[in-house]
C-alpha positions in Angstrom: -7.9 -12.6 -2.0 -10.2 -10.7 0.1 -12.6 -7.9 -0.7 -10.2 -5.5 1.1 -7.1 -6.5 -1.3 -9.7 -5.3 -4.5 -10.9 -1.9 -2.9 -7.3 -0.9 -1.3 -6.5 -1.4 -5.2 -9.3 0.3 -6.7 -8.1 3.7 -5.9 -5.4 5.3 -8.1 -3.5 7.3 -5.2 -2.8 3.9 -3.2 -1.9 2.3 -6.1 0.8 5.2 -6.5 2.0 4.4 -2.8 2.4 1.2 -3.7 4.4 2.1 -6.6 6.3 4.7 -4.2 6.9 1.7 -1.4 8.2 -0.4 -4.2 11.5 1.4 -4.6 11.8 1.5 -0.5 10.2 2.0 2.5 9.0 5.3 3.2 7.8 7.3 6.3 4.2 9.4 5.6 6.4 12.3 5.9 8.3 11.0 2.7 4.9 9.6 1.5 3.2 13.1 1.4 5.6 15.1 -0.3 4.3 13.3 -3.6 0.4 14.2 -3.1 -1.2 17.2 -2.9 -3.9 15.9 -0.4 -4.2 16.2 3.5 -2.2 14.2 5.7 -5.8 12.9 6.9 -6.3 11.8 3.7 -3.2 10.1 3.5 -3.7 8.4 6.6 -7.2 7.2 5.4 -5.2 5.6 2.5 -2.4 4.0 4.4 -5.1 2.5 6.9 -7.1 0.9 3.7 -3.5 -0.4 2.8 -2.5 -1.8 6.2 -6.3 -3.2 6.5 -6.1 -5.4 3.2 -2.1 -6.5 4.4 -0.4 -5.0 1.4 1.6 -3.0 3.4 3.5 -3.4 7.1 4.8 -0.6 9.5 7.6 -0.4 11.2 8.6 2.1 13.7 12.0 3.9 14.2 12.2 6.4 16.5 9.4 9.1 16.1 8.6 7.9 13.1 6.4 4.9 11.6 7.6 3.6 8.2 5.5 2.1 5.3 6.8 -1.1 3.2 5.3 -3.1 0.7 4.2 -6.8 2.0 5.7 -8.7 -0.6 4.4 -11.9 0.3 0.7 -10.8 0.1 1.7 -8.8 -3.0 3.0 -12.2 -4.7 -0.4 -13.6 -3.8 -2.4 -11.0 -5.4 -0.4 -11.5 -8.5 -0.7 -15.2 -8.5 -4.5 -15.1 -8.0 -4.7 -12.2 -10.8 -2.9 -14.6 -13.3 -5.0 -17.9 -12.2 -7.7 -15.7 -12.9 -6.8 -14.6 -16.5 -4.5 -17.2 -17.8 -6.2 -20.0 -20.0 
């Protein structure tokens, strides 16, 4: 597990974004509705999540949709389980 993953998961706003994406893929506009901060701040959070490979992107017309990268999420959960299991 990379330091990028730990950095991404350290922020509560990014964890909230991941919770939202757990339900379905979303555009930036859809995600923005759940937060009071600026679009630039949201863009920064999404960039951190992308660099950690926790989310994937797909262009649909004019919009970019974000989704959980489930294979990396499974890897992270497995690593945490290995780290803390007896």
